[in-house]
C-alpha positions as CSV (number, residue, x, y, z in Angstrom):
1,M,0.0,0.0,0.0
2,A,1.4,3.4,-0.9
3,G,1.2,6.5,1.2
4,H,2.0,10.2,1.0
5,S,5.4,11.6,1.5
6,K,6.0,12.6,5.1
7,W,9.7,12.3,5.7
8,A,10.5,16.0,5.2
9,N,7.7,16.9,7.7
10,I,9.1,14.4,10.2
11,Q,12.7,15.7,9.9
12,H,11.4,19.3,10.2
13,R,9.5,18.5,13.4
14,K,12.4,16.6,15.0
15,G,14.7,19.5,14.3
16,R,12.3,21.9,16.0
17,Q,12.0,19.6,19.0
18,D,15.7,19.3,19.4
19,E,15.8,23.1,19.5
20,K,13.3,23.2,22.4
21,R,14.3,20.3,24.6
22,G,13.3,22.1,27.8
23,K,9.7,22.4,26.6
24,I,9.7,18.8,25.3
25,W,10.8,17.6,28.8
26,T,8.0,19.6,30.4
27,R,5.4,17.9,28.2
28,I,6.8,14.5,28.9
29,I,6.8,15.1,32.7
30,R,3.1,16.0,32.4
31,E,2.4,12.8,30.6
32,I,4.4,10.7,33.1
33,T,2.5,12.4,35.9
34,V,-1.0,11.8,34.5
35,A,-0.1,8.2,33.5
36,A,1.3,7.3,36.9
37,R,-1.6,8.9,38.8
38,A,-4.1,7.1,36.6
39,G,-2.5,3.7,36.4
40,G,0.2,3.5,39.1
41,G,3.9,3.6,39.0
42,D,4.6,0.0,38.0
43,L,5.8,0.1,34.4
44,S,5.0,-3.6,33.8
45,A,1.3,-3.0,34.6
46,N,0.9,0.5,33.1
47,P,1.3,0.6,29.3
48,R,0.7,4.4,29.1
49,L,3.4,5.0,31.6
50,R,5.8,2.8,29.7
51,L,5.2,4.8,26.5
52,A,5.8,8.1,28.4
53,V,9.0,6.7,29.9
54,D,10.2,5.6,26.4
55,K,9.5,9.2,25.2
56,A,11.5,10.5,28.2
57,K,14.5,8.3,27.4
58,A,14.4,9.2,23.7
59,A,14.5,12.9,24.8
60,N,17.6,12.1,26.9
61,M,15.9,12.8,30.2
62,P,18.0,11.5,33.1
63,A,16.8,8.2,34.7
64,D,16.7,9.8,38.2
65,R,14.5,12.6,36.9
66,I,12.1,10.1,35.4
67,K,11.9,8.1,38.7
68,Y,11.5,11.3,40.7
69,N,8.4,12.3,38.7
70,I,6.9,8.8,38.9
71,D,7.4,8.8,42.6
72,K,6.0,12.3,43.0
73,A,2.9,11.4,41.0
74,T,2.2,8.1,42.8
75,G,3.0,9.5,46.3
76,N,0.2,12.0,46.1
77,A,2.7,14.8,46.7
78,E,1.4,18.3,46.5
79,G,1.4,19.6,43.0
80,L,-0.7,20.7,40.1
81,T,-3.5,18.5,38.9
82,Y,-3.6,18.3,35.1
83,E,-6.8,17.9,33.0
84,E,-6.6,16.4,29.5
85,I,-8.6,18.3,26.9
86,R,-8.7,17.9,23.1
87,Y,-9.4,20.9,20.9
88,E,-10.4,20.6,17.2
89,G,-10.4,23.0,14.3
90,Y,-9.5,23.9,10.7
91,G,-6.4,25.4,9.3
92,I,-5.5,26.7,5.9
93,G,-7.5,25.2,3.0
94,G,-9.8,23.5,5.4
95,A,-7.1,21.2,6.8
96,A,-8.1,19.4,9.9
97,I,-6.2,20.0,13.2
98,M,-6.5,18.5,16.6
99,I,-4.6,19.7,19.7
100,D,-4.2,17.5,22.8
101,T,-3.5,19.5,25.9
102,M,-2.8,19.0,29.6
103,T,-3.8,22.0,31.6
104,D,-4.3,23.2,35.2
105,N,-6.5,26.0,33.8
106,R,-8.9,25.2,31.0
107,V,-10.1,28.8,30.7
108,R,-6.5,30.0,29.9
109,T,-5.9,27.1,27.5
110,V,-9.0,27.4,25.4
111,A,-8.4,31.2,25.1
112,E,-4.8,30.6,23.9
113,V,-5.9,27.9,21.4
114,R,-8.8,30.1,20.0
115,H,-6.5,33.1,19.7
116,A,-3.9,31.0,17.8
117,F,-6.5,29.8,15.3
118,S,-8.1,33.2,14.7
119,K,-4.7,35.1,14.4
120,H,-3.2,32.7,11.9
121,G,-6.0,32.0,9.5
122,G,-7.7,29.0,11.1
123,N,-11.1,28.4,12.7
124,M,-11.6,26.6,16.0
125,G,-14.3,23.9,15.7
126,T,-16.6,22.1,18.1
127,E,-15.9,18.8,19.8
128,G,-16.1,16.0,17.2
129,S,-15.8,18.4,14.2
130,V,-12.7,16.8,12.8
131,V,-11.8,13.8,15.0
132,F,-13.6,11.4,12.6
133,Q,-10.9,12.2,10.0
134,F,-8.2,10.5,12.1
135,K,-7.6,7.0,13.2
136,H,-6.2,6.2,16.7
137,C,-3.4,3.7,16.0
138,G,0.2,2.7,16.7
139,Q,2.6,4.1,14.2
140,L,6.3,3.2,13.5
141,I,8.1,5.0,10.7
142,F,11.4,3.8,9.2
143,A,13.8,5.9,7.2
144,P,13.9,5.6,3.4
145,G,16.1,2.8,2.3
146,T,14.9,0.4,5.1
147,S,14.0,-3.0,3.7
148,E,10.3,-3.0,3.2
149,D,10.2,-6.8,2.9
150,K,12.0,-7.3,6.2
151,V,9.8,-4.8,8.0
152,M,6.6,-6.4,6.5
153,E,7.7,-9.9,7.5
154,V,8.5,-9.0,11.1
155,A,5.6,-6.6,11.6
156,L,2.8,-8.7,10.3
157,E,4.1,-11.7,12.1
158,A,4.0,-9.6,15.3
159,G,0.4,-8.6,14.8
160,A,0.6,-5.3,12.8
161,D,-2.5,-4.2,10.8
162,D,-0.7,-2.8,7.8
163,V,2.7,-1.8,6.3
164,V,2.7,1.3,4.1
165,T,5.4,2.5,1.8
166,D,5.4,6.3,1.4
167,D,6.1,8.2,-1.8
168,D,9.6,9.1,-0.5
169,G,10.5,5.5,0.4
170,A,9.8,5.7,4.2
171,V,8.2,2.6,5.5
172,E,5.3,3.0,7.9
173,V,3.9,0.2,10.2
174,L,0.4,0.6,11.6
175,T,-1.0,-1.3,14.6
176,A,-3.9,-1.3,16.9
177,P,-3.0,0.8,20.0
178,A,-3.0,-2.3,22.2
179,D,-0.6,-4.1,19.8
180,F,1.9,-1.3,19.5
181,E,4.4,-2.4,22.1
182,A,4.5,-6.0,21.0
183,V,5.1,-5.0,17.3
184,K,7.7,-2.4,18.3
185,N,9.6,-4.9,20.5
186,A,9.6,-7.5,17.7
187,L,10.9,-5.0,15.1
188,E,13.6,-3.8,17.4
189,A,14.6,-7.4,18.3
190,A,15.1,-7.9,14.5
191,G,17.4,-4.9,14.4
192,L,14.8,-2.6,12.8
193,I,14.9,0.7,14.8
194,P,12.1,3.2,13.9
195,E,12.8,6.9,13.5
196,V,9.4,7.7,14.9
197,A,7.3,5.4,17.1
198,G,4.2,6.1,19.2
199,V,0.5,5.8,19.5
200,T,-1.0,8.6,17.5
201,M,-4.0,10.0,15.6
202,R,-3.2,9.3,12.0
203,P,-5.1,11.2,9.3
204,E,-7.3,9.0,7.0
205,N,-6.7,11.4,4.1
206,T,-4.5,14.4,3.5
207,I,-4.9,17.8,2.0
208,E,-2.0,19.0,-0.2
209,L,-0.8,22.6,0.5
210,T,1.9,24.4,-1.4
211,G,3.6,27.8,-1.5
212,D,2.1,30.5,0.6
213,D,-0.7,28.2,1.9
214,A,1.8,25.7,3.1
215,A,3.9,28.4,4.9
216,R,0.8,29.8,6.6
217,M,-0.3,26.4,7.7
218,Q,3.2,25.6,9.1
219,K,3.1,28.9,11.0
220,L,-0.3,28.0,12.6
221,L,1.0,24.6,13.5
222,D,4.2,26.1,15.0
223,V,2.2,28.5,17.1
224,L,-0.2,25.8,18.4
225,E,2.8,23.5,19.2
226,D,4.5,26.3,21.1
227,L,1.6,26.8,23.5
228,D,2.6,25.9,27.0
229,D,-0.3,23.5,27.5
230,T,0.0,21.6,24.2
231,Q,1.1,18.0,24.3
232,E,0.5,16.9,20.7
233,V,-0.8,18.5,17.5
234,Y,-2.3,16.3,14.8
235,H,-3.2,17.5,11.3
236,N,-4.0,16.2,7.8
237,A,-2.0,18.7,5.8
238,A,0.7,17.5,3.4
239,L,3.1,20.4,3.3
């Protein structure tokens, strides 16, 4: 199955994340906190916490800091209580956007999200307005040049739903959220290390944007990603 080219977008985003490591750590600590409070501090019994810890390690967060935040969350220590809220809307050319946030002040967060949309050419939508355009799934993306046959053999044997080859040669493995860890572990055991791996909201279809429209859309996405309460931004624009 062929897919759209997304490698350039991935590299762009990784570059921006490397520039803002402090903010990335803040987001991961929030995720660790919420996951540990909801499901406990035992990694073997808490898949969401395992994924958050994997993100922390990938972002080079020290092990003692990871442990401290798990202990703090599960020990009911005094601290902020975060609420998870998803916002939906439309960007340039009608492209769908979803923003997952964690906030201790929903009034502040919704105002910031609405302001970002209105200032940069988008429109904030109502709950459910675009979520149907995305699929909740596990996603692992391998760099162009990776053996598609080897990825497919290992992934499908481990329970993956599909293997997609993008236009630029990147190989994408899709799984049910519950099967993500098993598939990831099988691929890594076979020496296949993904560039991107996580449980995500993957667009079912994409909207191609070029030139000025692509630049305006990227600006809107950058502003939304830079909001303090943003955890993830999903969209269906092919820039």
